[in-house]
N, C-alpha and C positions, 0 to 999 in steps of 0.2 A: 230316743231314750232321753228321759229328763234327768238332770243332775243339778246340784246346787254347788256353787263355788263362791269364794270371797275374792274380791278384787280391790286393789287400792283405788280410792276415789278418782284420782287423776287418770288412771288407766280406763276406768269405767266411762268417765266423761268423754275422753278422746274416742273411745270405741263407739259411744252413742253418736257422736258427731259424724264419725266416719260412716256408720251404718246409714244414717239419714242422708248424707251426701251421696252415698253409693246406691241409695234406694233399696237397701236390703234390711231384712229383719235382724234384730240382735242375735237371734239363734243362728241365722245363716252366716253372719259375719264371724261369730265365734267358731262355728263349725269349720268354715274355710280357713281361718287363722290356725286352728289346732291341727287341721289336716296338713297344712303347709309345714308347720313346725315339726310334726311327726315325720313327714317325708324328709325334711332336711336332716333329721337326727337318726335316720334309718338308712345309712348308706348302702347296706346290703340289699335292701329292697329296690333302691334306685339302680344299683348295678344289675340286679336281676331283670328289672324292667328294660333297661337298655340292651342287655344281652338278648332278650326275647325279640326286641325290635330289630336288632341287627340280624338275628337268625331269619326273621321273616322277610326283611327287605334288603339285606346285604349291607356292606359297609358304605355309608353315605360319602365318605371322603375319597373313595376309590376314584370316582369320576372327577372330583375336584382335583385330586393329585395328578391324574392323567392329563387333564386339560391345562392345569397350571404348569406342569412340567413341559408340555409341548410348547406353550407360549414362551416360557423362559428360555428353552433351548433355541427357539427361533430367533431370539434377540442376541444370542451369543455368537461372536465371531470365531470361526474355526480356523 
């Protein structure tokens, strides 16, 4: 979808340099930047995505906590 926006000159120039350095088109750079911005400001969507991942794969920290607890307990004098 095409759209027209106005940017401050300094922001435009920095974005141009970044796009060239990253080997991306201006459209690609702006699209990625806006996608990231929207994701950061949509915490409900992030929470829902994390919930779906946990439902599919389980709690990733369960294994970590189990292993870390065992190692810690092994170091404690009883």
